[in-house]
C-alpha positions in Angstrom: 94.9 113.1 98.3 93.5 109.8 100.2 92.6 106.6 98.1 89.3 106.8 100.1 88.7 110.1 98.8 85.3 111.5 99.3 82.2 112.6 97.5 82.1 116.6 96.7 79.3 118.5 95.5 76.3 116.0 94.7 79.4 113.3 94.5 78.6 110.1 92.8 74.7 111.3 92.3 76.3 114.3 90.1 78.4 111.7 87.8 75.4 109.5 87.0 73.0 112.5 86.3 75.6 113.6 83.3 74.8 110.3 81.7 71.4 111.0 81.5 71.3 114.5 80.6 72.3 116.3 77.5 71.0 113.9 74.9 73.2 111.1 75.7 71.5 107.7 75.0 71.7 104.8 77.2 75.1 104.2 78.0 75.2 100.4 78.3 77.2 98.1 76.6 76.2 94.8 75.8 78.5 92.0 76.5 79.3 91.3 72.8 81.0 95.0 72.5 83.2 95.0 75.4 86.4 92.9 73.9 88.7 94.7 71.6 91.5 93.1 69.8 94.4 91.8 72.1 97.9 92.5 71.0 99.2 90.7 74.2 100.8 88.1 72.3 103.0 90.7 69.7 103.1 93.8 72.4 104.2 92.6 75.8 103.3 96.1 77.5 100.5 97.2 79.7 98.8 100.7 81.3 98.0 100.2 84.9 96.3 103.2 86.6 96.5 102.9 90.1 96.1 105.4 93.1 99.0 107.4 94.9 101.2 105.8 97.5 99.1 102.4 96.7 102.2 100.1 95.8 105.4 99.1 97.3 108.4 101.4 96.4 112.2 100.7 96.8 113.5 102.3 100.1 116.5 104.1 98.3 114.8 104.9 95.1 111.2 105.6 95.0 110.8 105.4 91.3 111.4 101.6 91.7 108.9 99.2 92.3 109.9 95.9 93.3 106.9 93.7 93.2 106.2 95.6 89.8 110.0 95.4 88.4 109.7 91.4 89.4 106.6 91.0 87.2 108.3 92.5 84.4 111.5 90.9 84.7 109.7 87.2 85.3 107.3 87.8 81.9 108.9 90.4 79.9 105.9 92.6 80.1 106.8 96.1 80.4 104.2 98.2 83.0 103.3 101.8 82.4 102.4 102.6 86.0 100.5 106.2 86.1 99.2 107.4 89.7 96.2 109.1 88.3 93.3 108.2 90.3 92.9 110.8 92.7 89.2 110.6 93.5 86.6 108.1 91.9 84.3 110.5 90.8 87.2 112.4 89.1 88.4 109.6 87.3 84.6 108.6 86.2 84.8 111.9 84.5 87.8 111.4 82.9 87.2 107.6 81.3 83.5 107.6 80.9 83.3 109.6 77.6 85.6 107.0 76.2 83.6 103.8 77.5 80.3 105.1 76.9 81.1 106.2 73.3 82.6 102.6 72.9 86.2 103.8 72.2 89.4 102.9 74.2 90.2 104.3 77.2 94.3 103.8 76.9 94.3 101.6 80.2 94.3 98.0 80.6 94.0 97.8 84.0 92.3 100.2 86.9 91.9 100.4 90.3 88.5 101.7 92.0 86.6 101.8 95.0 83.9 98.8 95.2 80.9 101.3 95.2 82.3 103.0 91.7 83.1 99.1 90.4 79.3 98.4 91.1 78.6 101.4 88.6 81.2 100.0 86.1 79.4 96.5 86.3 76.0 98.0 85.8 76.7 99.8 82.8 78.8 97.0 81.1 81.8 98.8 81.0 84.7 96.1 82.2 85.1 92.8 80.7 85.1 89.5 82.5 88.8 88.1 83.4 89.5 84.7 82.5 90.2 83.0 85.8 91.3 79.6 84.1 94.2 81.9 83.4 94.3 83.3 86.9 95.2 80.2 89.5 96.3 82.2 92.1 93.3 84.6 92.2 90.9 81.5 92.1 93.1 79.6 94.7 94.2 82.3 97.3 91.5 85.0 96.8 89.8 85.7 100.7 86.6 84.1 100.9 85.3 86.8 102.3 85.4 89.2 99.7 84.7 86.6 96.8 80.8 87.4 96.0 79.9 91.2 96.5 76.6 91.6 95.4 77.5 93.9 92.7 79.8 91.4 91.1 78.5 87.8 91.2 81.8 85.4 91.8 83.8 88.5 91.1 84.2 87.8 87.6 84.8 91.6 86.7 87.0 92.4 89.7 89.7 91.3 91.8 90.4 93.0 95.0 93.9 95.1 94.9 93.6 95.8 98.7 90.9 95.6 101.1 90.2 97.9 104.5 87.6 98.1 107.1 85.8 101.5 108.0 85.5 101.7 112.2 86.2 104.0 114.9 89.6 105.6 116.1 90.2 106.8 118.9 92.7 107.9 121.9 92.3 105.9 124.9 94.4 108.0 126.8 93.1 110.9 126.6 89.4 109.9 126.3 90.3 107.8 129.6 88.2 104.6 128.8 87.4 102.2 126.0 85.1 102.3 123.1 83.4 99.2 122.2 80.3 100.2 120.1 79.3 103.0 117.6 76.6 103.7 120.3 79.6 105.1 122.6 80.6 107.9 120.2 77.2 109.4 121.4 78.3 109.7 125.2 78.2 113.2 126.7 82.2 113.1 127.1 82.6 113.2 123.5 80.4 116.1 123.0 82.3 118.5 120.1 85.0 116.0 119.7 83.7 113.1 117.5 83.8 113.7 113.6 82.1 111.6 110.7 83.4 110.7 107.2 81.5 113.0 104.9 81.4 110.6 102.0 78.1 109.1 101.7 79.4 106.0 100.6 82.3 105.8 103.1 80.0 106.5 106.2 76.4 105.3 106.1 77.5 101.6 106.6 79.0 101.9 110.1 76.4 104.3 111.2 73.6 101.7 110.2 75.5 98.9 111.7 75.3 100.7 115.1 71.5 100.7 114.9 71.5 96.6 114.3 70.7 97.0 110.7 72.0 94.2 108.7 74.3 96.2 105.9 73.9 93.4 103.1 70.5 94.0 102.8 69.5 97.7 104.3 66.4 99.4 103.5 65.7 103.4 102.3 63.8 103.4 105.8 67.5 102.2 107.5 68.9 105.0 105.8 66.5 107.8 106.8 66.4 106.7 110.2 70.4 107.1 110.1 69.9 110.5 108.5 67.7 111.6 110.8 70.2 110.9 114.1 73.1 112.6 112.3 71.3 115.4 111.8 69.9 115.9 115.3 73.6 115.4 116.5 74.7 117.8 114.2 72.4 120.3 115.8 73.3 119.6 119.2 76.7 120.2 118.3 77.7 116.6 119.2 79.6 116.0 115.6 82.3 118.5 115.4 82.6 118.2 111.7 82.7 115.8 108.9 86.1 115.0 107.2 88.2 113.7 104.5 91.2 112.2 105.4 92.0 115.3 107.4 90.7 113.2 110.6 94.2 112.1 110.8 95.6 115.2 112.0 92.7 116.1 114.1 93.2 112.9 116.0 96.7 113.2 116.2 96.6 116.3 117.8 93.8 115.6 120.2 91.5 118.0 118.8 89.2 115.1 118.0 89.1 112.0 120.6 87.0 109.6 118.4 86.0 109.3 114.6 85.3 107.1 112.0 88.2 106.1 110.5 90.0 103.6 107.9 92.1 100.6 109.4 95.2 101.3 107.1 95.5 105.1 108.4 95.2 103.8 111.8 98.4 101.8 111.3 100.0 104.4 110.1 99.1 106.5 112.9 99.9 103.9 115.8 103.4 104.1 114.4 103.4 107.6 116.1 101.2 107.2 118.8 100.7 104.0 120.5 97.8 105.5 122.4 95.4 105.4 119.4 93.6 102.4 119.2 91.3 101.0 116.2 87.8 99.6 117.2 85.7 97.3 115.1 82.5 97.9 117.3 80.4 95.0 118.4 77.5 95.9 116.3 80.1 95.7 113.2 82.0 97.3 110.7 82.1 97.7 107.0 84.9 95.5 105.3 85.6 97.0 101.8 88.0 96.7 99.0 89.4 98.7 96.1 89.6 96.7 93.2 91.3 96.0 89.7 89.2 96.0 86.6 90.2 95.6 82.8 88.0 98.4 80.8 86.3 97.7 77.9 88.7 97.5 74.5 91.5 97.3 76.7 94.3 96.4 74.3 96.3 94.1 76.4 93.9 92.1 78.6 95.8 88.8 78.5 98.6 90.8 79.9 96.5 92.5 82.5 95.0 89.3 83.7 98.9 87.9 84.4 99.5 91.1 86.0 96.7 90.6 88.4 97.5 86.7 89.0 101.5 87.9 90.0 99.9 89.9 93.0 97.8 86.8 94.2 100.9 84.7 94.7 101.4 84.9 98.3 105.1 86.0 98.4 104.3 88.9 96.1 101.2 90.1 98.4 103.1 90.0 101.4 105.7 92.0 100.1 102.6 94.7 99.1 101.0 94.2 102.3 104.2 94.9 104.3 104.3 98.2 102.3 100.5 99.6 102.3 99.5 98.1 105.5 95.9 97.4 104.2 93.7 94.3 104.9 95.5 92.0 102.8 93.2 90.0 100.1 95.5 87.0 100.1 95.5 85.5 103.5 98.3 82.7 102.6 100.6 86.1 102.7 100.3 86.0 106.4 102.4 82.6 106.8 105.3 84.4 104.5 105.2 87.3 106.4 105.2 85.7 109.7 108.5 83.8 108.6 110.2 86.9 107.9 113.7 87.6 109.4 113.0 91.0 110.2 111.0 91.1 113.3 109.1 94.3 112.2 107.7 92.8 109.5 106.9 89.1 111.3 105.1 91.3 113.6 102.6 92.2 110.6 101.2 88.8 110.4 99.9 89.3 113.7 98.1 92.5 113.1 94.3 92.0 112.7 94.0 95.3 110.7 95.9 93.4 107.8 95.1 90.1 108.6 91.7 90.1 110.5 91.4 87.0 113.2 88.2 85.0 113.1 86.6 87.0 116.2 86.7 90.0 113.8 85.7 88.4 110.5 82.6 87.5 112.4 81.9 91.3 112.7 82.7 92.3 109.2 80.0 92.9 106.5 80.3 94.4 103.0 77.5 96.8 102.6 75.1 96.5 99.8 75.6 99.2 97.0 73.6 102.4 96.6 71.6 101.5 93.6 71.3 104.0 90.6 68.2 104.8 91.2 68.6 105.8 94.9 72.0 107.4 94.4 70.7 111.0 93.4 68.1 111.3 96.3 70.2 109.6 99.0 73.4 111.9 98.0 71.3 114.9 97.8 69.9 114.3 101.5 73.4 113.1 103.3 75.4 115.9 101.4 72.7 118.3 102.7 73.5 117.4 106.1 77.0 117.0 105.8 77.0 120.6 104.1 78.7 119.7 100.8 
């Protein structure tokens, strides 16, 4: 299942509603109640929960993770690494009972998409990290990712990897370029376009196509976008709404253009150089999936050390070369550029891993959907999508 997996049923709206129903008291945790006893000094371990296929593995032994093994060798900290996060909402449902009841989750470090991370921050379910003990994060974190609206100063979160939601298309089969989101609605693409089905994955790019500043979009902007999509569904211009199965549709030629994630397209291009990824002229969404330390984590200091380890440019470069998403450590580019292997060195010039200045000017981090907006917006969107 995709790391950027999608909302189902009412998605995040349903998950949020669970907290308000069944007589459950307010779930917010006050700052003074978030820290637990930190056993890091006497217990050199930590539990790290991540998505599948989201860390480098050894070519000859997939059970080995070189960057993680290097951390353990250098620090003496043993890491229990689990690939248990298959869906943001599913994982929310798994650990929310413990967090709302002021109990340990059994995890010291988790990776969730920033739209879900926003909810954890609002609920007070994650701890602030000590940046004084994370010099690499302080020095090397991509400036464009430092100040998301949901977490001022990135005090509670640190990007694990980043990416772009833009447009992918088969230039050879289409026979022309796509430069803007509006190009998706040309007559020759009727029935050959797909959009992402998840609300949080979809809305920003579509609003940008309308010229909206997604850092401060409004309810009117949302409803205008929904009306446009509804119209294109009725006219059968939009073939369907997808999860990551758009990859298959694009590879087979059933679809000529679609909403897509930059990291997926790098993999597609390896097999089909006719596939292109576009950051539209009007802009595209820059997103991240971030590391967070849950309340009452038993090994907070060890977790902070691991986060900082992945912000060493050499380590970040090794991870970027494997996962092929936008690297949140721009300094890793020089490390890759100096690699003796030509294929590895070429990654330093890939704008989908290290966006150039021209591309960055068209990237923006969307304002999060608030808890007050979410249920109604999810219901509206999922009604259009058919979830």
